[in-house]
DOMIRO-822793 format. One record per residue: residue number from 0; residue in three letters; x, y, z of N, C-alpha, C in turn. Coordinates in Angstrom, 2 decimals, padded with zeros to 5 digits. Example, Ala and Ser with C-alpha at 12.3 -4.5 7.8 and 13.67 -1.06 7.14 Angstrom:
residues 2
   pase   marnu       n.X       n.Y       n.Z      ca.X      ca.Y      ca.Z       c.X       c.Y       c.Z
      0     ALA    013.19   -005.69    007.80    012.30   -004.50    007.80    013.20   -003.30    007.80
      1     SER    012.85   -002.25    007.08    013.67   -001.06    007.14    012.90    000.03    007.87
***
This chain:
residues 233
   pase   marnu       n.X       n.Y       n.Z      ca.X      ca.Y      ca.Z       c.X       c.Y       c.Z
      0     MET    000.90   -001.28    000.13    000.15    000.01    000.02    001.12    001.16    000.14
      1     PHE    000.65    002.18   -000.87    001.42    003.36   -001.16    000.67    004.70   -000.60
      2     SER    001.28    005.41    000.16    000.79    006.94    000.49    001.23    007.72   -000.42
      3     ILE    000.57    008.80   -000.56    000.95    009.79   -001.72    001.11    011.12   -001.01
      4     ILE    002.10    011.92   -001.19    002.37    013.04   -000.68    002.45    014.33   -001.66
      5     PHE    001.74    015.42   -001.42    001.93    016.42   -002.28    002.59    017.75   -001.07
      6     ASP    003.70    018.14   -001.68    004.40    019.12   -000.71    004.60    020.46   -001.68
      7     HIS    003.71    021.33   -001.05    003.66    022.52   -001.68    003.80    022.73   -003.35
      8     VAL    002.70    021.86   -003.78    002.43    021.70   -005.27    001.72    023.02   -005.61
      9     ALA    002.37    023.53   -006.80    001.37    024.37   -007.79    001.45    024.01   -009.06
     10     TYR    000.19    024.37   -009.80   -000.05    024.09   -011.19   -000.91    024.77   -011.62
     11     SER   -000.52    025.10   -012.96   -001.37    026.12   -013.80   -001.71    025.59   -015.23
     12     TYR   -002.93    025.98   -015.71   -003.05    025.93   -017.28   -003.22    027.11   -017.50
     13     GLY   -002.03    027.52   -018.46   -002.06    029.02   -019.13   -002.00    030.02   -017.95
     14     ASN   -002.81    030.89   -017.79   -002.90    031.86   -016.65   -003.97    031.63   -015.62
     15     ARG   -004.48    030.24   -015.65   -005.40    029.78   -014.45   -004.69    028.98   -013.65
     16     ASP   -004.57    029.30   -012.40   -004.14    028.76   -011.23   -004.98    027.56   -010.87
     17     VAL   -004.55    026.44   -011.15   -005.34    025.05   -010.69   -005.05    024.48   -009.26
     18     LEU   -003.86    024.54   -008.83   -003.47    024.10   -007.49   -002.51    025.15   -007.10
     19     ASP   -002.76    025.54   -005.80   -001.94    026.82   -005.20   -001.43    026.46   -003.95
     20     ASP    000.03    026.19   -003.89    000.71    025.64   -002.51   -000.07    024.52   -001.91
     21     PHE   -000.41    023.46   -002.76   -001.16    022.27   -002.56   -000.25    021.43   -001.52
     22     SER   -000.63    021.03   -000.21    000.17    020.17    000.46   -000.69    019.37    001.09
     23     PHE   -000.56    017.87    001.00   -001.46    016.94    001.55   -000.77    015.58    001.58
     24     CYS   -001.15    014.69    002.61   -000.57    013.24    002.53   -001.92    012.46    002.35
     25     PHE   -002.26    011.60    001.43   -003.15    010.76    001.03   -002.74    009.49    001.76
     26     THR   -003.65    008.88    002.70   -003.38    007.79    003.54   -003.35    006.66    002.86
     27     ALA   -002.29    005.67    003.07   -002.02    004.27    002.33   -003.35    003.35    002.56
     28     GLY   -003.77    002.82    001.80   -004.84    001.65    002.15   -006.24    002.19    002.23
     29     LYS   -006.62    003.66    002.07   -007.88    004.03    002.13   -008.43    004.22    000.72
     30     ILE   -009.78    004.65    000.95   -010.47    005.13   -000.30   -010.61    006.51    000.02
     31     THR   -010.05    007.58   -000.51   -010.06    008.95   -000.09   -010.99    009.51   -001.46
     32     CYS   -011.85    010.25   -001.16   -012.75    010.94   -002.15   -012.19    012.35   -002.07
     33     LEU   -012.01    012.67   -003.31   -011.86    014.33   -003.56   -013.07    014.89   -004.01
     34     LEU   -013.54    015.81   -003.22   -015.03    016.16   -003.06   -014.81    017.86   -003.35
     35     GLY   -015.54    018.47   -004.38   -015.29    019.67   -004.69   -016.06    020.10   -006.08
     36     PRO   -016.52    021.41   -006.41   -017.06    021.52   -007.52   -015.90    021.57   -008.95
     37     SER   -016.63    021.96   -010.06   -015.69    021.81   -011.15   -014.72    022.99   -011.05
     38     GLY   -013.50    022.51   -011.67   -012.62    023.54   -011.37   -011.72    023.69   -010.23
     39     SER   -012.20    022.87   -009.01   -011.51    022.89   -007.92   -010.16    022.46   -007.91
     40     GLY   -009.70    021.46   -009.01   -008.44    020.92   -008.94   -008.32    019.28   -008.88
     41     LYS   -009.57    018.64   -008.53   -009.68    017.39   -008.31   -009.08    016.43   -009.62
     42     THR   -009.44    016.85   -010.73   -008.84    015.75   -011.75   -007.24    016.33   -011.76
     43     THR   -007.02    017.34   -011.72   -005.40    017.69   -011.77   -004.44    016.92   -010.74
     44     VAL   -005.08    016.72   -009.53   -004.38    015.85   -008.38   -004.15    014.58   -008.99
     45     LEU   -005.14    014.06   -009.62   -005.20    012.44   -010.16   -004.19    012.59   -011.23
     46     ARG   -004.13    013.42   -012.11   -003.15    013.47   -013.50   -001.72    013.73   -012.83
     47     LEU   -001.58    014.64   -011.92   -000.13    014.63   -011.50    000.28    013.47   -010.62
     48     ILE   -000.62    012.72   -009.84   -000.09    011.40   -009.35    000.03    010.32   -010.43
     49     ALA   -000.47    010.40   -011.31   -000.30    009.24   -012.43    000.76    009.62   -013.26
     50     GLY    001.44    010.96   -013.45    002.63    011.35   -014.26    002.06    011.91   -015.35
     51     PHE    000.84    012.12   -015.45    000.24    013.06   -016.94    000.69    014.18   -017.02
     52     GLU    000.85    015.07   -015.92    001.23    016.21   -015.87    002.36    016.41   -014.89
     53     ILE    003.04    017.60   -014.79    004.12    018.04   -014.32    004.06    018.89   -013.22
     54     PRO    004.34    019.16   -012.03    004.23    020.04   -010.99    005.12    021.40   -011.73
     55     GLN    004.62    022.41   -011.44    005.48    023.69   -011.79    006.27    024.14   -010.44
     56     GLN    005.85    023.69   -009.19    006.49    024.18   -008.17    006.18    022.83   -007.09
     57     GLY    006.94    022.57   -006.17    006.81    021.62   -005.28    007.07    020.15   -005.91
     58     VAL    006.80    019.03   -004.75    007.27    017.72   -005.02    006.06    016.89   -004.93
     59     ILE    006.20    015.69   -005.61    005.08    014.77   -005.43    005.74    013.34   -005.13
     60     LYS    005.47    012.82   -003.98    006.25    011.59   -003.50    005.10    010.35   -003.38
     61     ILE    005.52    009.16   -003.69    004.66    007.99   -003.54    005.53    006.90   -002.76
     62     GLU    005.05    006.88   -001.53    005.74    006.02   -000.69    007.14    006.43   -000.30
     63     GLU    007.29    007.76    000.23    008.26    008.79    000.42    009.46    008.81   -000.62
     64     GLY    009.13    008.32   -001.91    010.14    008.50   -003.07    009.69    009.62   -003.85
     65     VAL    010.43    010.60   -004.12    009.66    011.40   -005.21    009.62    010.98   -006.62
     66     VAL    008.48    011.12   -006.90    008.25    010.61   -008.39    008.23    011.83   -009.38
     67     SER    007.88    013.36   -008.92    007.66    014.13   -009.70    008.30    015.59   -008.91
     68     GLN    009.07    016.51   -009.62    009.44    017.66   -009.31    009.47    018.77   -010.45
     69     PRO    009.49    020.22   -010.13    009.22    021.09   -011.30    009.95    020.61   -012.53
     70     ASP    009.19    020.34   -013.58    009.52    020.25   -014.73    010.48    019.10   -015.09
     71     THR    010.03    018.00   -013.92    010.78    016.78   -014.32    009.89    015.69   -013.59
     72     ILE    009.79    014.54   -014.72    009.18    013.31   -014.29    010.45    012.37   -013.78
     73     ILE    010.26    012.00   -012.60    011.46    011.22   -012.09    011.13    009.81   -012.32
     74     VAL    009.89    009.41   -012.03    009.38    007.93   -012.16    008.15    008.06   -013.24
     75     PRO    008.59    007.49   -014.59    007.53    007.50   -015.50    006.14    007.08   -015.33
     76     PRO    005.19    007.46   -015.82    003.76    006.76   -015.37    003.83    005.35   -015.46
     77     HIS    004.20    004.76   -016.31    004.29    003.20   -016.52    005.05    002.47   -015.42
     78     LYS    005.52    003.22   -014.48    006.47    002.35   -013.44    006.09    002.91   -012.24
     79     ARG    004.91    003.59   -012.03    004.37    004.01   -010.70    003.38    002.92   -010.18
     80     GLU    003.09    001.88   -010.80    002.05    001.09   -010.11    000.67    001.74   -010.03
     81     VAL    000.31    002.57   -010.65   -001.01    003.28   -010.69   -001.83    002.82   -011.71
     82     GLY   -003.28    002.73   -011.24   -004.27    002.48   -012.31   -005.01    003.69   -012.33
     83     PHE   -005.70    004.09   -013.46   -006.42    005.22   -013.80   -007.59    004.97   -014.44
     84     ILE   -008.92    005.22   -013.85   -010.00    004.94   -014.70   -010.72    006.37   -015.07
     85     PHE   -010.68    006.61   -016.35   -011.36    007.91   -016.85   -012.60    008.10   -016.72
     86     GLN   -013.26    009.30   -016.67   -014.41    009.46   -016.75   -015.19    008.64   -018.17
     87     ASP   -014.44    009.02   -019.13   -015.19    008.48   -020.44   -014.52    007.17   -020.64
     88     LEU   -014.08    006.20   -019.98   -013.69    004.88   -019.62   -012.67    004.41   -020.45
     89     ALA   -012.62    005.23   -021.82   -011.45    004.72   -022.81   -011.32    003.40   -023.16
     90     LEU   -012.40    002.54   -023.39   -012.34    001.17   -023.88   -012.09    001.18   -025.34
     91     TRP   -011.33    000.28   -025.51   -010.92    000.40   -027.14   -012.09   -000.38   -027.77
     92     PRO   -012.95    000.32   -028.81   -014.06   -000.11   -029.24   -013.96   -001.36   -030.31
     93     HIS   -012.71   -001.42   -030.86   -012.48   -002.70   -031.89   -012.07   -003.98   -031.14
     94     PHE   -012.01   -003.70   -029.78   -011.40   -004.82   -028.94   -012.80   -005.52   -028.20
     95     THR   -012.73   -007.01   -027.99   -013.59   -007.45   -027.33   -013.40   -007.28   -025.60
     96     VAL   -014.23   -007.53   -024.73   -014.10   -007.30   -023.39   -012.63   -008.03   -023.22
     97     TYR   -012.80   -009.37   -023.55   -011.44   -010.09   -023.00   -010.08   -009.22   -023.76
     98     GLU   -010.29   -008.67   -024.80   -008.97   -008.22   -025.37   -008.82   -006.98   -024.86
     99     ASN   -009.79   -006.31   -024.22   -009.68   -004.92   -023.77   -008.68   -005.11   -022.43
    100     ILE   -009.47   -006.16   -021.59   -008.52   -006.39   -020.23   -007.17   -006.84   -020.43
    101     ALA   -006.96   -007.77   -021.42   -005.79   -008.30   -021.65   -004.57   -007.37   -022.25
    102     PHE   -005.23   -006.21   -022.73   -004.25   -005.18   -023.48   -003.38   -004.80   -022.65
    103     GLY   -003.82   -004.38   -021.52   -002.81   -003.75   -020.37   -001.55   -004.80   -019.76
    104     LEU   -002.25   -005.86   -019.73   -001.34   -007.12   -019.46   -000.27   -007.28   -020.22
    105     ASN   -000.70   -007.32   -021.65    000.40   -007.32   -022.48    001.23   -006.44   -022.79
    106     GLU    000.78   -005.11   -022.65    001.76   -004.06   -022.67    002.69   -004.02   -021.92
    107     ARG    002.60   -004.57   -020.66    003.38   -004.46   -019.56    004.16   -005.88   -019.39
    108     LYS    003.79   -006.74   -020.46    004.47   -008.09   -020.35    004.26   -008.89   -019.20
    109     MET    002.98   -008.68   -018.51    002.79   -009.36   -017.29    002.04   -010.76   -017.67
    110     PRO    002.78   -011.90   -017.27    002.27   -013.25   -017.60    000.76   -013.38   -017.01
    111     HIS   -000.02   -014.06   -017.79   -001.47   -014.11   -017.52   -001.83   -015.34   -018.39
    112     ASN   -003.08   -015.81   -017.98   -003.87   -016.61   -018.88   -005.40   -016.41   -018.78
    113     LYS   -006.24   -017.04   -019.29   -007.60   -016.59   -019.65   -008.21   -016.62   -018.10
    114     ASN   -007.78   -017.51   -017.30   -008.27   -017.67   -015.88   -008.12   -016.48   -015.14
    115     ILE   -007.13   -015.65   -015.29   -006.87   -014.46   -014.65   -008.00   -013.46   -014.93
    116     ILE   -008.33   -013.43   -016.09   -009.38   -012.48   -016.65   -010.62   -012.72   -016.36
    117     THR   -011.00   -014.11   -016.53   -012.34   -014.45   -016.15   -012.45   -014.33   -014.38
    118     ASP   -011.48   -014.84   -013.81   -011.83   -014.61   -012.51   -012.14   -013.16   -011.97
    119     MET   -011.23   -012.39   -012.56   -011.85   -010.78   -012.28   -013.14   -010.54   -012.59
    120     LEU   -013.51   -011.14   -013.81   -015.04   -010.44   -014.31   -015.93   -011.50   -013.49
    121     ASP   -015.57   -012.47   -013.15   -016.71   -013.26   -012.20   -016.83   -012.24   -011.05
    122     VAL   -015.86   -011.60   -010.61   -016.11   -010.79   -009.30   -017.33   -009.79   -009.43
    123     PHE   -017.56   -009.30   -010.88   -018.42   -008.31   -011.14   -019.58   -008.91   -011.92
    124     GLY   -019.62   -010.26   -012.02   -020.69   -011.10   -012.52   -020.92   -010.74   -014.20
    125     ILE   -019.56   -010.48   -014.73   -019.92   -010.28   -016.31   -019.00   -011.07   -017.10
    126     SER   -018.59   -012.31   -016.66   -017.58   -013.13   -017.23   -018.19   -013.92   -018.38
    127     ASP   -019.59   -013.86   -018.74   -020.39   -014.21   -019.76   -020.20   -013.39   -021.07
    128     HIS   -019.60   -012.09   -020.83   -019.48   -011.06   -021.87   -018.22   -010.97   -022.38
    129     LEU   -017.29   -012.10   -022.21   -015.88   -012.09   -022.73   -015.66   -011.53   -024.17
    130     LYS   -016.69   -012.01   -025.04   -016.50   -011.95   -026.65   -017.32   -010.76   -027.16
    131     LYS   -017.93   -010.12   -026.09   -018.81   -008.87   -026.77   -017.75   -007.61   -026.76
    132     TYR   -018.26   -006.65   -027.45   -017.43   -005.47   -027.80   -018.09   -004.41   -026.99
    133     PRO   -017.29   -003.37   -026.80   -017.97   -002.20   -025.87   -019.54   -001.55   -026.14
    134     HIS   -019.76   -001.82   -027.40   -020.89   -001.11   -028.07   -022.06   -002.05   -027.60
    135     GLN   -021.73   -003.34   -027.33   -022.94   -004.45   -026.88   -023.04   -004.47   -025.43
    136     LEU   -022.58   -003.67   -024.74   -022.54   -003.58   -023.29   -023.28   -002.39   -022.75
    137     SER   -024.03   -002.85   -021.48   -024.61   -001.42   -021.01   -023.74   -000.54   -020.32
    138     GLY   -023.98    000.64   -019.97   -023.32    001.50   -019.15   -022.60    000.98   -017.85
    139     GLY   -023.31    000.24   -017.27   -022.69   -000.25   -016.07   -021.81   -001.49   -016.16
    140     GLN   -022.02   -002.24   -017.19   -021.24   -003.17   -017.86   -019.98   -002.61   -018.13
    141     LYS   -019.88   -001.57   -018.98   -018.62   -000.93   -019.43   -017.79   -000.46   -018.26
    142     GLN   -018.36    000.06   -017.32   -017.90    000.55   -016.18   -017.08   -000.57   -015.32
    143     MET   -017.66   -001.69   -015.29   -017.11   -002.91   -014.61   -015.90   -003.33   -015.48
    144     VAL   -015.85   -003.31   -016.59   -014.97   -003.80   -017.53   -013.66   -003.06   -017.22
    145     ALA   -013.89   -001.51   -017.51   -012.77   -000.44   -016.98   -012.32   -000.64   -015.82
    146     ILE   -012.79   -001.06   -014.72   -012.53   -001.20   -013.31   -011.72   -002.52   -013.45
    147     ALA   -012.11   -003.50   -014.01   -011.40   -004.69   -014.09   -010.09   -004.68   -014.82
    148     ARG   -010.19   -003.80   -015.85   -009.03   -003.73   -016.77   -007.79   -003.07   -015.68
    149     SER   -008.09   -002.29   -015.07   -007.21   -001.60   -014.09   -006.80   -002.62   -013.02
    150     LEU   -007.83   -003.24   -012.36   -007.42   -003.95   -011.21   -006.66   -005.29   -011.59
    151     VAL   -006.90   -005.69   -012.74   -006.14   -007.05   -013.24   -004.66   -006.90   -013.24
    152     LEU   -004.31   -005.65   -013.31   -002.94   -005.06   -013.30   -002.38   -005.05   -011.92
    153     LYS   -003.29   -005.27   -010.74   -002.71   -005.35   -009.60   -001.87   -003.95   -009.24
    154     PRO   -002.77   -002.86   -009.38   -001.83   -001.45   -009.04   -001.95   -001.40   -007.41
    155     LYS   -000.84   -000.65   -007.13   -000.94   -000.09   -005.67   -001.82    001.03   -005.22
    156     ILE   -001.92    001.78   -006.48   -002.84    002.91   -006.39   -003.92    002.80   -007.38
    157     LEU   -005.19    003.25   -007.15   -006.13    003.26   -008.18   -006.97    004.60   -008.15
    158     LEU   -006.75    005.29   -009.22   -007.29    006.68   -009.49   -008.69    006.79   -010.29
    159     MET   -009.62    007.16   -009.75   -011.08    007.05   -010.42   -011.55    008.34   -010.51
    160     ASP   -011.76    008.86   -011.94   -012.31    010.41   -012.12   -013.60    009.94   -012.65
    161     GLU   -014.63    010.24   -011.58   -016.06    010.24   -011.63   -016.51    009.26   -012.41
    162     PRO   -015.99    008.11   -012.35   -016.23    007.01   -013.15   -017.64    006.43   -012.86
    163     LEU   -018.49    006.79   -012.07   -019.65    006.21   -011.97   -020.84    007.44   -011.91
    164     ALA   -020.45    008.58   -012.70   -021.36    009.82   -012.49   -022.73    009.45   -013.10
    165     ASN   -022.78    008.76   -014.19   -023.94    008.47   -015.13   -024.59    007.27   -015.09
    166     ILE   -024.31    006.43   -014.18   -024.60    005.10   -013.93   -026.05    004.73   -012.81
    167     ASP   -026.76    003.91   -013.16   -028.04    003.68   -012.36   -027.48    003.31   -010.79
    168     ILE   -028.43    003.99   -010.03   -027.89    003.83   -008.56   -027.71    002.52   -008.09
    169     GLU   -028.54    001.53   -008.48   -028.27   -000.02   -008.10   -026.95   -000.67   -008.67
    170     VAL   -026.85   -000.40   -009.87   -025.68   -000.54   -010.39   -024.23   -000.11   -009.55
    171     LYS   -024.39    001.23   -009.39   -023.35    002.10   -008.70   -023.00    001.29   -007.49
    172     ASN   -024.18    001.14   -006.79   -023.99    000.25   -005.52   -023.30   -000.99   -005.64
    173     ASN   -023.68   -001.69   -006.43   -023.03   -003.23   -006.73   -021.60   -002.93   -007.04
    174     ILE   -020.93   -001.86   -007.86   -019.67   -001.62   -008.29   -018.97   -001.40   -006.82
    175     ILE   -019.63   -000.49   -006.14   -019.01   -000.01   -004.88   -018.63   -001.36   -003.87
    176     ILE   -019.69   -002.08   -003.82   -019.65   -003.27   -002.93   -018.39   -004.13   -003.43
    177     HIS   -018.40   -004.43   -004.67   -017.41   -005.13   -005.42   -015.95   -004.49   -004.95
    178     LEU   -015.93   -003.17   -005.30   -014.54   -002.50   -005.20   -013.96   -002.86   -003.79
    179     LYS   -015.04   -002.69   -002.71   -014.75   -002.59   -001.46   -014.24   -004.01   -000.99
    180     GLN   -014.84   -005.08   -001.72   -014.39   -006.45   -001.24   -013.11   -006.60   -001.85
    181     LEU   -012.79   -006.47   -003.04   -011.33   -006.41   -003.75   -010.40   -005.70   -002.87
    182     ARG   -010.65   -004.67   -002.30   -009.75   -003.98   -001.61   -009.34   -004.70   -000.19
    183     GLN   -010.30   -005.32    000.39   -010.05   -006.06    001.45   -009.23   -007.43    001.23
    184     GLU   -009.45   -008.10    000.05   -008.62   -009.04   -000.37   -007.23   -008.81   -000.78
    185     ASN   -007.13   -007.65   -001.47   -005.72   -007.08   -001.80   -005.47   -005.67   -001.60
    186     PRO   -005.19   -005.19   -000.37   -005.23   -003.70   -000.09   -004.38   -003.00   -001.24
    187     PHE   -005.30   -001.86   -001.37   -004.69   -000.73   -002.30   -005.15    000.52   -001.98
    188     THR   -004.52    001.55   -002.26   -004.92    003.07   -002.12   -005.77    003.58   -003.23
    189     VAL   -006.86    004.13   -002.92   -008.00    004.58   -003.85   -008.23    005.99   -003.87
    190     LEU   -007.88    006.90   -004.84   -008.41    008.15   -004.89   -009.67    008.62   -005.70
    191     TYR   -010.62    008.71   -005.49   -011.95    008.73   -006.07   -012.22    010.23   -006.39
    192     VAL   -012.53    010.62   -007.57   -013.03    012.05   -007.67   -014.46    012.22   -007.80
    193     THR   -015.25    013.01   -007.10   -016.73    013.27   -007.29   -017.01    014.66   -006.90
    194     HIS   -018.12    015.31   -007.46   -018.75    016.34   -007.09   -019.89    015.99   -006.28
    195     ASP   -020.24    014.84   -005.98   -021.62    014.56   -005.21   -021.13    014.09   -003.93
    196     HIS   -021.78    015.03   -002.99   -021.44    014.77   -001.64   -021.81    013.56   -000.95
    197     ASN   -023.12    012.97   -001.70   -023.65    011.81   -001.12   -022.88    010.64   -001.50
    198     GLU   -022.26    010.71   -002.87   -021.41    009.66   -003.24   -020.08    009.45   -002.38
    199     ALA   -019.67    010.44   -002.14   -018.44    010.65   -001.18   -018.66    010.05    000.10
    200     VAL   -019.84    010.26    000.74   -020.10    009.71    002.17   -020.26    008.43    001.84
    201     ASP   -020.81    007.73    000.74   -021.22    006.27    000.59   -019.70    005.48    000.36
    202     ILE   -018.81    006.36   -000.17   -017.66    005.48   -000.82   -016.26    005.82    000.23
    203     GLY   -016.31    006.73    000.70   -014.87    007.18    001.17   -014.74    006.91    002.48
    204     ASP   -013.53    006.33    002.94   -012.99    006.28    004.31   -012.57    007.68    004.72
    205     GLU   -012.11    008.36    003.87   -011.54    009.75    004.04   -012.32    010.73    002.91
    206     ILE   -012.53    011.99    003.45   -013.11    012.71    002.15   -012.17    014.08    002.60
    207     VAL   -011.69    014.54    001.30   -010.82    015.65    001.11   -011.58    016.79    000.27
    208     VAL   -011.89    017.80    000.84   -012.93    019.02    000.13   -011.71    019.94   -000.49
    209     LEU   -012.12    020.07   -001.65   -011.30    021.21   -002.44   -012.08    022.37   -002.98
    210     LYS   -011.54    023.26   -002.94   -012.24    024.56   -003.50   -010.98    025.50   -004.01
    211     LEU   -010.94    025.86   -005.24   -009.91    026.71   -005.73   -008.76    026.27   -005.78
    212     GLY   -008.17    024.87   -005.89   -006.93    024.46   -005.80   -006.27    024.01   -004.20
    213     LYS   -007.31    024.39   -003.27   -006.72    024.42   -002.03   -007.77    023.15   -001.23
    214     VAL   -007.14    022.54   -000.21   -007.79    021.71    000.86   -008.52    022.74    001.82
    215     ILE   -009.95    022.76    001.88   -010.58    023.49    002.98   -011.08    022.76    004.09
    216     GLU   -010.94    021.37    004.06   -011.34    020.31    004.84   -011.13    019.16    004.56
    217     SER   -010.91    018.35    005.79   -010.59    016.78    005.49   -010.84    016.02    006.56
    218     GLY   -011.35    014.84    006.51   -011.79    014.06    007.81   -012.46    012.87    007.02
    219     ASN   -013.27    012.11    008.06   -014.13    011.27    007.63   -015.51    011.52    007.41
    220     SER   -016.61    010.97    006.91   -017.66    011.33    006.29   -018.57    012.00    007.48
    221     GLU   -018.35    011.53    008.72   -019.30    012.01    009.75   -018.58    013.61    010.24
    222     GLN   -017.12    013.76    010.27   -016.55    014.83    010.43   -016.96    015.97    009.66
    223     ILE   -016.75    015.61    008.10   -017.07    016.51    007.13   -018.54    017.09    007.29
    224     ARG   -019.35    015.95    007.43   -020.76    016.59    007.55   -021.26    017.39    008.64
    225     GLN   -020.45    017.18    009.92   -020.58    018.27    010.85   -020.10    019.55    010.76
    226     SER   -019.28    019.55    009.93   -018.39    020.78    009.72   -019.18    021.83    008.76
    227     GLY   -020.20    021.18    008.05   -021.04    022.22    007.38   -020.49    022.54    006.08
    228     ARG   -019.26    021.82    005.78   -018.57    022.43    004.26   -018.86    021.34    003.32
    229     LEU   -019.66    020.54    003.51   -019.91    019.44    002.71   -020.77    019.90    001.40
    230     PHE   -021.29    020.95    001.61   -022.25    021.40    000.42   -021.55    022.62    000.08
    231     LEU   -020.94    022.49   -001.21   -020.14    023.36   -001.81   -020.57    024.08   -003.09
    232     ARG   -021.79    024.12   -003.24   -022.61    024.60   -004.28   -022.54    026.06   -004.31
***
């Protein structure tokens, strides 16, 4: 399990400051929800952790080792043991479910067989869809495939950028239950971006409230609820 440390990190898009002197330690082994309105810096935090962006000030550490510093990627994205589930899922439309999940394993030259993939899909109850293409799946099934694709790589950190935003509540709850079960069996650190306070309370062990690139509150769901800052609209 890896902790993640931001030490006085700043990041801007053009003339717009997204993160401003951002410092925080994300606890290893927890599901931490990043909660805040659009433009608060939530997705940028994930992209910096993944190595898709480079800080313009400060350093980022994973398990005490510096992975990024101003204008320098010290540890490239593919060596960070980080899984990233995008809001748009980014499934290959011309690949079957099996091929989508096997793609990352093949790219990283990780040994595997069909059982590894079917066992992962069994957890989500979709192992009978191995030969289907993304356009043949429901929205919830696509979400499960995207999560399975990341988890089969056994990441130490899983980054989730509003992946359940447009999913039916019952399907969403099932995915959350499966995710928590998998984390108990093989602990890993999760950062989950959302602007939905109810979702944050349901999912998060910890909640970090962001506004204008700064942490304005953090704690467990009960602490954040009592603080009155949970509602940021």
